[in-house]
Backbone as CSV, one residue per row, in Angstrom:
resi,resn,N_x,N_y,N_z,CA_x,CA_y,CA_z,C_x,C_y,C_z
1,UNK,29.950,23.298,59.497,30.867,22.233,59.089,30.256,20.872,59.388
2,UNK,30.597,19.896,58.526,30.074,18.563,58.727,30.819,17.840,59.831
3,UNK,30.125,16.945,60.460,30.748,16.101,61.472,31.408,14.914,60.804
4,UNK,32.619,14.589,61.195,33.383,13.530,60.570,33.262,12.243,61.379
5,UNK,32.871,11.146,60.720,32.755,9.841,61.356,33.878,8.960,60.820
6,UNK,34.411,8.080,61.633,35.455,7.163,61.169,34.886,5.828,60.732
7,UNK,33.705,5.463,61.234,33.065,4.207,60.852,31.600,4.494,60.521
8,UNK,31.310,4.786,59.264,29.941,5.156,58.918,28.982,3.983,59.081
9,UNK,27.732,4.330,59.297,26.660,3.344,59.432,25.792,3.454,58.180
10,UNK,25.735,2.372,57.415,25.131,2.412,56.090,24.030,1.375,55.979
11,UNK,22.948,1.782,55.337,21.853,0.860,55.018,21.895,0.531,53.536
12,UNK,21.881,-0.747,53.204,21.641,-1.199,51.837,20.154,-1.484,51.732
13,UNK,19.457,-0.687,50.950,18.001,-0.732,50.944,17.512,-1.646,49.826
14,UNK,16.711,-2.622,50.204,16.214,-3.600,49.250,14.722,-3.807,49.485
15,UNK,14.226,-4.969,49.115,12.818,-5.328,49.243,12.737,-6.841,49.380
16,UNK,11.550,-7.348,49.660,11.395,-8.807,49.697,11.822,-9.415,48.365
17,UNK,11.403,-8.795,47.273,11.767,-9.283,45.946,13.269,-9.167,45.724
18,UNK,13.839,-8.027,46.120,15.272,-7.837,45.956,16.092,-8.848,46.731
19,UNK,15.641,-9.183,47.930,16.364,-10.168,48.731,16.430,-11.513,48.019
20,UNK,15.458,-11.774,47.160,15.396,-13.037,46.442,16.244,-13.036,45.176
21,UNK,16.268,-11.906,44.459,16.839,-11.918,43.101,18.056,-11.010,42.912
22,UNK,18.370,-10.161,43.872,19.526,-9.262,43.707,20.813,-10.052,43.930
23,UNK,21.435,-10.456,42.839,22.610,-11.317,42.921,23.858,-10.574,43.393
24,UNK,23.812,-9.248,43.426,24.984,-8.466,43.813,24.900,-7.957,45.245
25,UNK,23.776,-8.205,45.904,23.559,-7.638,47.230,24.566,-8.174,48.242
26,UNK,24.830,-9.470,48.214,25.751,-10.043,49.197,27.172,-9.539,48.992
27,UNK,27.597,-9.393,47.732,28.942,-8.876,47.460,29.076,-7.438,47.939
28,UNK,28.039,-6.636,47.737,28.066,-5.259,48.227,28.130,-5.224,49.750
29,UNK,27.296,-6.032,50.400,27.288,-6.049,51.869,28.644,-6.476,52.413
30,UNK,29.247,-7.456,51.773,30.554,-7.917,52.237,31.613,-6.831,52.080
31,UNK,31.622,-6.170,50.931,32.640,-5.135,50.707,32.423,-3.931,51.613
32,UNK,31.172,-3.504,51.780,30.898,-2.407,52.709,31.277,-2.798,54.135
33,UNK,31.051,-4.062,54.479,31.343,-4.515,55.833,32.799,-4.433,56.205
34,UNK,33.676,-4.342,55.210,35.104,-4.195,55.477,35.461,-2.794,55.947
35,UNK,34.556,-1.822,55.694,34.903,-0.429,55.970,33.823,0.334,56.729
36,UNK,32.704,-0.328,57.013,31.588,0.378,57.642,30.735,-0.612,58.416
37,UNK,29.830,-0.080,59.192,28.775,-0.890,59.792,27.608,-0.872,58.816
38,UNK,27.273,-2.020,58.293,26.283,-2.078,57.219,25.144,-3.009,57.599
39,UNK,23.932,-2.607,57.230,22.744,-3.437,57.425,21.978,-3.484,56.112
40,UNK,21.476,-4.654,55.778,20.602,-4.811,54.617,19.163,-4.776,55.111
41,UNK,18.396,-3.799,54.644,17.051,-3.572,55.185,16.053,-3.381,54.050
42,UNK,14.808,-3.739,54.311,13.725,-3.517,53.354,13.201,-2.087,53.497
43,UNK,12.921,-1.478,52.372,12.457,-0.093,52.406,11.127,0.038,53.143
44,UNK,10.301,-1.001,53.111,8.968,-0.911,53.703,8.876,-1.571,55.073
45,UNK,10.010,-1.808,55.710,10.011,-2.382,57.052,9.726,-1.272,58.060
46,UNK,8.577,-1.301,58.734,8.226,-0.209,59.656,9.116,-0.155,60.887
47,UNK,9.872,-1.215,61.149,10.723,-1.243,62.337,12.058,-0.543,62.130
48,UNK,12.394,-0.176,60.892,13.697,0.427,60.610,13.712,1.880,61.080
49,UNK,14.749,2.235,61.816,14.963,3.626,62.237,15.963,4.238,61.272
50,UNK,15.471,4.969,60.285,16.352,5.507,59.249,17.322,6.541,59.789
51,UNK,16.969,7.192,60.879,17.864,8.176,61.482,19.102,7.532,62.093
52,UNK,19.081,6.214,62.250,20.241,5.522,62.821,21.368,5.345,61.807
53,UNK,21.100,5.672,60.547,22.097,5.495,59.487,22.675,6.833,59.045
54,UNK,23.968,6.814,58.737,24.579,7.997,58.133,24.182,8.131,56.669
55,UNK,23.885,7.003,56.029,23.521,7.023,54.616,22.707,5.774,54.306
56,UNK,21.687,5.952,53.488,20.880,4.828,53.005,21.035,4.747,51.493
57,UNK,21.565,3.644,51.017,21.823,3.430,49.593,20.693,2.594,48.999
58,UNK,19.914,3.195,48.131,18.852,2.453,47.457,19.492,1.460,46.503
59,UNK,19.196,0.209,46.730,19.857,-0.829,45.943,18.874,-1.636,45.087
60,UNK,17.935,-2.343,45.691,17.045,-3.222,44.920,15.632,-3.175,45.476
61,UNK,15.055,-1.985,45.453,13.662,-1.780,45.879,12.745,-2.131,44.703
62,UNK,12.874,-3.336,44.221,12.341,-3.696,42.909,10.859,-4.035,42.911
63,UNK,10.162,-3.790,44.004,8.716,-3.961,44.015,7.985,-2.624,44.025
64,UNK,8.723,-1.517,43.931,8.092,-0.218,44.152,7.177,0.200,43.009
65,UNK,7.356,-0.356,41.815,6.572,0.128,40.673,5.086,-0.146,40.845
66,UNK,4.741,-1.154,41.610,3.332,-1.416,41.883,2.815,-0.704,43.114
67,UNK,3.693,0.041,43.785,3.340,0.714,45.047,4.002,2.090,45.070
68,UNK,3.936,2.790,43.946,4.786,3.970,43.785,4.440,5.071,44.786
69,UNK,3.180,5.284,45.087,2.826,6.331,46.055,3.396,6.007,47.429
70,UNK,3.277,4.748,47.836,3.827,4.314,49.113,5.342,4.460,49.121
71,UNK,5.958,4.101,48.010,7.412,4.195,47.918,7.877,5.644,48.011
72,UNK,7.219,6.534,47.310,7.639,7.939,47.330,7.395,8.582,48.687
73,UNK,6.370,8.124,49.398,6.194,8.589,50.779,7.370,8.131,51.640
74,UNK,7.813,6.888,51.420,8.991,6.415,52.149,10.220,7.240,51.781
75,UNK,10.381,7.550,50.508,11.519,8.365,50.078,11.567,9.667,50.862
76,UNK,10.427,10.313,50.990,10.379,11.577,51.734,10.775,11.373,53.199
77,UNK,10.266,10.314,53.804,10.591,10.061,55.213,12.073,9.739,55.386
78,UNK,12.582,8.879,54.547,13.979,8.477,54.679,14.910,9.650,54.413
79,UNK,14.592,10.438,53.385,15.439,11.592,53.057,15.410,12.629,54.168
80,UNK,14.319,12.667,54.935,14.246,13.589,56.067,14.991,13.104,57.285
81,UNK,15.323,11.809,57.306,15.965,11.237,58.489,17.444,10.943,58.292
82,UNK,17.856,10.732,57.044,19.241,10.371,56.769,19.620,10.877,55.390
83,UNK,20.849,10.599,54.988,21.267,10.955,53.630,20.861,9.822,52.700
84,UNK,19.942,10.104,51.793,19.454,9.106,50.857,20.216,9.234,49.544
85,UNK,20.621,8.103,49.007,21.393,8.070,47.762,20.725,7.085,46.808
86,UNK,20.340,7.653,45.647,20.437,9.026,45.219,19.426,9.892,45.992
87,UNK,19.564,11.234,45.907,18.726,12.109,46.732,17.237,11.959,46.431
88,UNK,16.433,12.245,47.439,14.993,12.079,47.317,14.387,12.855,46.162
89,UNK,14.818,14.083,45.945,14.246,14.877,44.853,14.533,14.241,43.500
90,UNK,15.714,13.666,43.350,16.082,13.006,42.103,15.293,11.712,41.928
91,UNK,15.103,10.990,43.015,14.325,9.752,42.971,12.894,10.048,42.552
92,UNK,12.292,11.058,43.159,10.912,11.425,42.808,10.801,11.750,41.322
93,UNK,11.716,12.522,40.805,11.694,12.919,39.397,11.882,11.712,38.489
94,UNK,12.774,10.811,38.873,13.136,9.683,38.027,12.141,8.531,38.097
95,UNK,11.244,8.551,39.082,10.303,7.448,39.257,9.240,7.409,38.171
96,UNK,9.016,8.527,37.502,7.995,8.611,36.457,8.692,9.003,35.156
97,UNK,8.452,8.221,34.113,9.249,8.376,32.901,8.892,9.605,32.067
98,UNK,8.017,10.457,32.589,7.840,11.765,31.961,9.131,12.578,32.042
99,UNK,10.103,12.099,32.839,11.400,12.793,32.875,12.038,12.819,31.495
100,UNK,11.671,11.883,30.618,12.218,11.894,29.257,11.852,13.183,28.529
101,UNK,10.639,13.665,28.767,10.241,14.939,28.155,11.094,16.079,28.691
102,UNK,11.368,16.073,29.994,12.234,17.106,30.580,13.614,17.086,29.930
103,UNK,14.182,15.892,29.797,15.522,15.794,29.221,15.522,16.182,27.746
104,UNK,14.466,15.812,27.032,14.374,16.217,25.631,14.355,17.731,25.477
105,UNK,13.638,18.402,26.389,13.593,19.870,26.348,14.946,20.486,26.685
106,UNK,15.788,19.714,27.384,17.113,20.217,27.744,18.187,19.807,26.737
107,UNK,17.762,19.308,25.596,18.709,19.032,24.519,19.258,17.628,24.467
108,UNK,18.725,16.732,25.281,19.192,15.343,25.258,18.444,14.596,24.157
109,UNK,19.140,13.881,23.272,18.436,13.102,22.245,17.764,11.869,22.854
110,UNK,16.454,11.917,22.970,15.696,10.839,23.603,14.845,10.130,22.554
111,UNK,14.448,8.905,22.860,13.493,8.208,22.008,12.186,9.012,22.000
112,UNK,11.656,9.357,20.824,10.408,10.144,20.789,9.306,9.434,21.568
113,UNK,8.618,10.196,22.411,7.644,9.600,23.316,6.403,10.474,23.418
114,UNK,5.242,9.838,23.272,3.972,10.504,23.538,3.425,9.970,24.855
115,UNK,2.938,10.861,25.687,2.365,10.484,26.978,0.845,10.687,26.925
116,UNK,0.124,9.637,27.288,-1.333,9.653,27.182,-1.925,9.324,28.546
117,UNK,-2.514,10.314,29.174,-3.106,10.123,30.500,-4.483,9.483,30.380
118,UNK,-4.975,8.870,31.453,-6.339,8.336,31.426,-7.343,9.414,31.016
119,UNK,-8.250,9.042,30.120,-9.228,9.997,29.616,-8.824,10.636,28.307
120,UNK,-7.537,10.548,27.952,-7.062,11.064,26.667,-7.082,9.958,25.621
121,UNK,-7.271,10.351,24.372,-7.288,9.387,23.275,-5.903,9.293,22.637
122,UNK,-5.365,8.092,22.516,-4.039,7.951,21.916,-4.069,8.064,20.404
123,UNK,-2.979,8.530,19.860,-2.756,8.508,18.413,-1.671,7.479,18.162
124,UNK,-2.035,6.377,17.527,-1.097,5.280,17.355,-0.298,5.463,16.070
125,UNK,1.006,5.193,16.126,1.870,5.398,14.957,1.520,4.464,13.806
126,UNK,1.957,4.856,12.620,1.710,4.039,11.429,2.649,2.846,11.373
127,UNK,3.818,2.965,11.971,4.784,1.878,11.958,4.745,1.067,13.228
128,UNK,5.824,0.340,13.490,5.915,-0.463,14.699,6.117,0.453,15.909
129,UNK,5.512,0.083,17.040,5.580,0.967,18.204,5.507,0.161,19.485
130,UNK,5.803,0.855,20.601,5.810,0.252,21.939,4.823,0.994,22.822
131,UNK,4.105,0.231,23.644,3.215,0.791,24.656,3.693,0.310,26.017
132,UNK,3.813,1.238,26.970,4.187,0.850,28.328,3.736,1.931,29.304
133,UNK,3.645,1.597,30.592,3.253,2.596,31.587,4.423,3.506,31.944
134,UNK,4.114,4.698,32.475,5.172,5.642,32.812,5.909,5.264,34.088
135,UNK,5.344,4.373,34.874,6.036,3.831,36.044,6.202,2.328,35.808
136,UNK,7.430,1.896,35.726,7.664,0.487,35.470,9.147,0.201,35.417
137,UNK,9.470,-1.086,35.423,10.859,-1.519,35.346,10.885,-2.912,34.734
138,UNK,12.009,-3.225,34.084,12.168,-4.557,33.529,11.158,-4.890,32.448
139,UNK,10.702,-3.874,31.690,9.716,-4.049,30.616,8.379,-4.584,31.137
140,UNK,8.103,-4.359,32.422,6.840,-4.794,33.002,5.677,-4.064,32.338
141,UNK,4.698,-4.822,31.855,3.495,-4.295,31.218,3.805,-3.490,29.963
142,UNK,4.918,-3.819,29.314,5.281,-3.204,28.035,5.067,-4.217,26.917
143,UNK,4.750,-3.719,25.734,4.572,-4.612,24.593,4.876,-3.855,23.299
144,UNK,5.198,-4.642,22.300,5.559,-4.138,20.973,4.439,-4.506,19.991
145,UNK,4.029,-3.537,19.163,2.921,-3.741,18.246,3.307,-3.336,16.824
146,UNK,2.740,-4.071,15.875,2.902,-3.733,14.472,1.787,-2.826,13.991
147,UNK,1.901,-2.317,12.766,0.901,-1.365,12.252,-0.493,-1.968,12.094
148,UNK,-0.607,-3.302,12.083,-1.915,-3.946,11.952,-2.475,-4.371,13.306
149,UNK,-1.845,-3.938,14.395,-2.249,-4.391,15.725,-2.796,-3.264,16.592
150,UNK,-3.410,-2.272,15.966,-3.926,-1.142,16.732,-5.017,-1.569,17.709
151,UNK,-5.811,-2.563,17.334,-6.873,-2.994,18.231,-6.294,-3.609,19.505
152,UNK,-5.276,-4.457,19.352,-4.614,-5.042,20.526,-3.954,-3.959,21.373
153,UNK,-3.306,-3.006,20.707,-2.644,-1.925,21.437,-3.658,-1.075,22.196
154,UNK,-4.805,-0.818,21.569,-5.831,-0.012,22.234,-6.364,-0.721,23.474
155,UNK,-6.489,-2.047,23.401,-6.941,-2.801,24.565,-5.911,-2.727,25.690
156,UNK,-4.631,-2.794,25.322,-3.546,-2.666,26.296,-3.601,-1.288,26.962
157,UNK,-3.733,-0.255,26.154,-3.805,1.107,26.693,-5.018,1.254,27.605
158,UNK,-6.143,0.679,27.186,-7.347,0.759,28.007,-7.167,0.091,29.354
159,UNK,-6.462,-1.028,29.376,-6.215,-1.720,30.640,-5.345,-0.862,31.559
160,UNK,-4.290,-0.277,31.012,-3.417,0.573,31.825,-4.167,1.806,32.324
161,UNK,-4.975,2.417,31.457,-5.762,3.576,31.869,-6.753,3.203,32.968
162,UNK,-7.333,2.015,32.866,-8.290,1.578,33.885,-7.632,1.442,35.246
163,UNK,-6.332,1.158,35.231,-5.574,1.076,36.482,-5.057,2.440,36.928
164,UNK,-5.400,3.489,36.195,-4.983,4.840,36.555,-3.621,5.240,36.045
165,UNK,-3.042,4.449,35.149,-1.677,4.709,34.679,-1.665,5.577,33.433
166,UNK,-0.754,6.528,33.400,-0.441,7.234,32.168,0.400,6.312,31.294
167,UNK,0.172,6.378,29.994,0.796,5.461,29.041,1.827,6.201,28.207
168,UNK,2.898,5.489,27.878,3.905,5.978,26.937,3.742,5.235,25.620
169,UNK,3.828,5.973,24.516,3.827,5.365,23.182,5.080,5.843,22.462
170,UNK,5.894,4.888,22.018,7.170,5.210,21.374,7.311,4.430,20.080
171,UNK,7.865,5.046,19.042,8.186,4.260,17.852,9.241,3.220,18.189
172,UNK,9.034,2.001,17.738,10.011,0.957,18.037,11.278,1.229,17.242
173,UNK,12.417,1.175,17.941,13.706,1.414,17.313,14.235,0.077,16.786
174,UNK,14.010,-0.170,15.502,14.233,-1.492,14.920,15.678,-1.956,15.019
175,UNK,16.628,-1.026,15.083,18.033,-1.416,15.152,18.361,-2.179,16.431
176,UNK,17.493,-2.064,17.440,17.713,-2.807,18.681,17.737,-4.312,18.414
177,UNK,16.983,-4.754,17.425,16.908,-6.188,17.144,18.256,-6.766,16.727
178,UNK,19.111,-5.935,16.151,20.424,-6.418,15.724,21.561,-5.850,16.576
179,UNK,21.466,-4.571,16.931,22.558,-3.930,17.673,22.383,-4.044,19.175
180,UNK,21.157,-4.302,19.644,20.917,-4.380,21.073,20.851,-3.010,21.727
181,UNK,20.826,-3.031,23.046,20.730,-1.827,23.871,21.988,-1.724,24.716
182,UNK,22.578,-0.537,24.777,23.789,-0.318,25.565,23.421,0.278,26.917
183,UNK,24.002,-0.264,27.973,23.783,0.245,29.330,25.122,0.710,29.878
184,UNK,25.276,2.029,30.066,26.520,2.625,30.525,26.399,2.979,31.999
185,UNK,27.337,2.513,32.804,27.299,2.705,34.249,28.272,3.800,34.662
186,UNK,27.775,4.728,35.487,28.575,5.848,35.974,28.570,5.847,37.503
187,UNK,29.691,6.226,38.086,29.798,6.433,39.526,30.373,7.826,39.744
188,UNK,29.628,8.662,40.457,30.073,10.024,40.692,30.282,10.827,39.419
189,UNK,29.501,10.529,38.383,29.612,11.238,37.118,30.689,10.714,36.196
190,UNK,31.443,9.714,36.645,32.532,9.163,35.841,32.121,7.820,35.242
191,UNK,32.340,7.656,33.944,32.019,6.385,33.288,32.905,5.279,33.837
192,UNK,32.263,4.139,34.153,33.005,3.008,34.704,33.034,1.811,33.756
193,UNK,31.888,1.365,33.263,31.854,0.228,32.356,30.503,0.200,31.650
194,UNK,30.358,-0.701,30.703,29.106,-0.826,29.969,28.840,-2.285,29.644
195,UNK,27.568,-2.577,29.438,27.170,-3.883,28.937,26.223,-3.668,27.760
196,UNK,26.079,-4.711,26.986,25.115,-4.716,25.889,24.116,-5.819,26.170
197,UNK,22.843,-5.530,25.917,21.824,-6.568,26.058,20.985,-6.629,24.793
198,UNK,20.427,-7.793,24.540,19.617,-7.975,23.351,18.243,-7.351,23.499
199,UNK,17.458,-7.456,22.420,16.102,-6.897,22.419,15.238,-7.610,23.455
200,UNK,14.480,-6.832,24.216,13.625,-7.379,25.268,12.226,-7.686,24.726
201,UNK,11.717,-6.830,23.866,10.341,-6.953,23.390,10.309,-7.661,22.041
202,UNK,9.609,-8.779,21.993,9.461,-9.536,20.755,8.060,-9.311,20.179
203,UNK,7.925,-9.371,18.863,6.600,-9.183,18.265,5.619,-10.247,18.749
204,UNK,4.381,-9.827,18.983,3.326,-10.764,19.313,3.267,-11.210,20.755
205,UNK,4.204,-10.779,21.590,4.223,-11.198,22.990,3.345,-10.245,23.807
206,UNK,2.430,-10.788,24.571,1.489,-9.971,25.331,2.195,-9.189,26.432
207,UNK,1.611,-8.055,26.775,2.229,-7.161,27.754,2.335,-7.770,29.132
208,UNK,1.466,-8.742,29.448,1.497,-9.350,30.772,2.236,-10.687,30.787
209,UNK,3.009,-10.957,29.738,3.812,-12.180,29.690,5.116,-11.990,30.439
210,UNK,5.649,-13.074,30.943,6.978,-13.026,31.537,8.016,-12.842,30.446
211,UNK,9.078,-12.095,30.766,10.167,-11.937,29.806,11.460,-11.672,30.568
212,UNK,12.568,-11.911,29.882,13.887,-11.647,30.438,14.198,-10.172,30.244
213,UNK,14.370,-9.449,31.357,14.618,-8.012,31.260,16.004,-7.690,30.731
214,UNK,16.940,-8.638,30.820,18.314,-8.385,30.374,18.824,-9.570,29.559
215,UNK,18.265,-9.811,28.380,18.702,-10.978,27.594,20.066,-10.765,26.947
216,UNK,20.783,-11.859,26.787,22.025,-11.867,26.014,23.007,-10.796,26.498
217,UNK,23.216,-10.743,27.815,24.117,-9.736,28.383,25.568,-10.051,28.060
218,UNK,26.325,-9.012,27.758,27.758,-9.171,27.542,28.462,-7.839,27.792
219,UNK,29.735,-7.913,28.108,30.521,-6.683,28.260,30.539,-5.936,26.931
220,UNK,30.678,-4.623,27.044,30.549,-3.804,25.832,31.423,-2.570,25.962
221,UNK,32.035,-2.162,24.862,32.794,-0.920,24.816,31.979,0.118,24.065
222,UNK,31.513,1.150,24.750,30.652,2.135,24.077,31.426,2.975,23.075
223,UNK,30.693,3.481,22.098,31.285,4.371,21.105,31.429,5.774,21.691
224,UNK,32.182,6.587,21.008,32.333,7.980,21.446,30.989,8.701,21.425
225,UNK,30.161,8.390,20.436,28.849,9.036,20.373,27.971,8.609,21.547
226,UNK,28.041,7.349,21.925,27.264,6.889,23.071,27.742,7.548,24.358
227,UNK,29.051,7.642,24.517,29.575,8.321,25.706,29.155,9.788,25.732
228,UNK,29.114,10.417,24.574,28.733,11.831,24.514,27.269,12.020,24.891
229,UNK,26.395,11.162,24.389,24.972,11.280,24.726,24.755,11.015,26.209
230,UNK,25.435,10.002,26.745,25.314,9.719,28.175,25.778,10.914,29.002
231,UNK,26.893,11.511,28.600,27.388,12.687,29.305,26.423,13.850,29.226
232,UNK,25.789,14.031,28.064,24.801,15.090,27.907,23.613,14.875,28.825
233,UNK,23.178,13.619,28.955,22.039,13.322,29.828,22.363,13.632,31.281
234,UNK,23.537,13.239,31.741,23.898,13.495,33.136,24.128,14.982,33.382
235,UNK,24.691,15.674,32.393,24.929,17.106,32.544,23.623,17.898,32.577
236,UNK,22.544,17.320,32.056,21.260,18.011,32.040,20.561,17.990,33.390
237,UNK,21.069,17.188,34.319,20.455,17.108,35.640,20.826,18.319,36.479
238,UNK,19.943,18.682,37.383,20.243,19.770,38.300,21.218,19.291,39.375
239,UNK,22.123,20.156,39.782,23.028,19.843,40.877,24.201,18.979,40.469
240,UNK,24.847,18.407,41.483,26.024,17.579,41.267,25.633,16.271,40.584
241,UNK,26.588,15.613,39.929,26.268,14.324,39.305,25.763,13.332,40.342
242,UNK,24.813,12.491,39.971,24.332,11.474,40.926,25.458,10.520,41.291
243,UNK,25.393,9.977,42.495,26.457,9.089,42.941,26.537,7.859,42.046
244,UNK,25.406,7.373,41.591,25.411,6.270,40.634,24.349,6.548,39.573
245,UNK,24.567,6.023,38.390,23.606,6.180,37.301,23.859,5.096,36.266
246,UNK,22.771,4.680,35.618,22.902,3.820,34.453,22.164,4.489,33.308
247,UNK,22.854,4.647,32.204,22.300,5.334,31.039,22.059,4.288,29.957
248,UNK,20.788,4.077,29.603,20.422,3.074,28.619,20.175,3.740,27.271
249,UNK,20.910,3.292,26.262,20.880,3.904,24.942,20.528,2.876,23.877
250,UNK,19.824,3.336,22.845,19.523,2.495,21.690,19.849,3.279,20.421
251,UNK,20.190,2.582,19.333,20.430,3.293,18.074,19.120,3.735,17.437
252,UNK,19.072,4.993,17.017,17.898,5.514,16.332,17.888,5.119,14.868
253,UNK,16.936,5.639,14.108,16.816,5.264,12.697,18.071,5.563,11.871
254,UNK,18.813,6.605,12.237,20.034,6.948,11.501,21.286,6.377,12.154
255,UNK,21.108,5.554,13.176,22.245,4.956,13.864,22.755,5.758,15.038
256,UNK,22.336,7.021,15.157,22.792,7.852,16.273,22.123,7.376,17.560
257,UNK,22.861,7.375,18.687,22.288,6.876,19.941,21.211,7.793,20.494
258,UNK,20.160,7.161,21.019,19.067,7.860,21.675,18.937,7.336,23.095
259,UNK,18.577,8.236,24.008,18.358,7.827,25.388,17.036,7.075,25.487
260,UNK,17.108,5.826,25.963,15.903,5.049,26.234,15.443,5.283,27.672
261,UNK,16.367,5.162,28.615,16.053,5.425,30.015,17.297,5.919,30.739
262,UNK,17.075,6.746,31.745,18.134,7.194,32.648,17.786,6.642,34.021
263,UNK,18.517,5.626,34.454,18.184,4.874,35.660,18.947,5.436,36.860
264,UNK,18.208,6.104,37.773,18.835,6.767,38.913,18.294,6.286,40.254
265,UNK,17.433,5.280,40.249,16.831,4.849,41.511,17.432,3.528,41.975
266,UNK,17.191,2.460,41.248,17.571,1.140,41.728,18.052,0.246,40.587
267,UNK,18.923,0.789,39.726,19.305,-0.025,38.571,20.246,-1.166,38.933
268,UNK,20.118,-2.254,38.191,21.161,-3.264,38.204,22.381,-2.618,37.554
269,UNK,23.490,-2.593,38.264,24.708,-1.949,37.762,25.657,-2.929,37.084
270,UNK,25.261,-4.190,36.992,26.055,-5.205,36.286,27.512,-5.174,36.754
271,UNK,27.672,-5.242,38.071,29.009,-5.112,38.654,29.934,-6.243,38.248
272,UNK,29.377,-7.361,37.804,30.205,-8.481,37.345,31.045,-8.096,36.124
273,UNK,30.594,-7.080,35.396,31.292,-6.699,34.164,32.607,-5.995,34.434
274,UNK,32.763,-5.421,35.635,34.003,-4.710,35.968,34.122,-4.633,37.490
275,UNK,34.870,-5.550,38.103,34.993,-5.546,39.562,35.466,-4.213,40.126
276,UNK,36.210,-3.433,39.346,36.683,-2.141,39.841,35.522,-1.186,40.117
277,UNK,34.398,-1.378,39.426,33.251,-0.518,39.674,32.694,-0.744,41.073
278,UNK,32.718,-1.973,41.539,32.271,-2.265,42.911,33.097,-1.468,43.912
279,UNK,34.418,-1.478,43.752,35.279,-0.721,44.664,35.007,0.770,44.561
280,UNK,34.812,1.265,43.339,34.545,2.693,43.148,33.238,3.095,43.805
281,UNK,32.220,2.246,43.682,30.930,2.559,44.283,31.024,2.565,45.801
282,UNK,31.679,1.564,46.355,31.831,1.493,47.812,32.593,2.713,48.320
283,UNK,33.669,3.073,47.660,34.449,4.237,48.085,33.626,5.509,48.017
284,UNK,32.861,5.681,46.946,32.049,6.887,46.804,30.989,6.970,47.897
285,UNK,30.379,5.839,48.216,29.356,5.830,49.260,29.985,6.088,50.631
286,UNK,31.125,5.453,50.900,31.817,5.672,52.179,32.183,7.140,52.324
287,UNK,32.745,7.720,51.285,33.131,9.137,51.330,31.924,10.017,51.607
288,UNK,30.792,9.715,50.964,29.581,10.521,51.177,29.057,10.357,52.592
289,UNK,29.171,9.141,53.130,28.636,8.879,54.468,29.512,9.443,55.570
290,UNK,30.825,9.582,55.316,31.719,10.040,56.361,31.485,11.473,56.763
291,UNK,30.955,12.266,55.839,30.672,13.660,56.143,29.168,13.842,56.084
292,UNK,28.547,14.136,57.197,27.116,14.351,57.261,26.844,15.762,57.725
293,UNK,25.710,16.268,57.303,25.399,17.655,57.672,24.800,17.711,59.069
């Protein structure tokens, strides 16, 4: 039987970068502080005793994509010392976007994706396409190419391969330019709210250029088809639903929604879009922390 605590001790896990740009971190800390002992800590701080926490909530570890091996080693250590949310095994799987192939094999409609490891020769599509690394966030090192830009795309792929990165090549979903991308937020497997954002990748913009990862954000009501695809993606995961998830969808060539990304590590949950989601997340985390094995 689990031991019951009346005042859980919770870590909100961030990074130096997250401390600077995570606009929701203070609101989360304040709300958790009403019901728990909460500390905001950096994932890579060697002084942190993870065993001192009943639960560690990964929030804004937004520098991990450039240090993924180090980050995953931390995941293993933290998961061995406390309850990590989301769980370490799920974080490891979700850190590399080859998970899209896994979900596609499980019947989830995903954006078609070719994975090209260093040493392999890419086959570039005849139409418009996207190149990006399999570990990344916020469209970092991603770019959009037209059918006459194979030379530029090959140079981009060569640069990523030189850094040891496996590359993703996807047909560009042109409807994103008008319909945007839908981001559906779930807590404990239950849909809470959604936002819509505009197209992130513009033609001709270099992969190493700065860009807005969430342009033209607005509240959004998802369609039944979008909710169904999101539900299918979460149902395809092993075990219980993740405590939090963001499901990013784009319209495919026929208008049907396709999974672009399933964010289970450190997504921006756009809590401003629905204050009730903040309360739901805090309650779910408190409930999980109160019972420890």
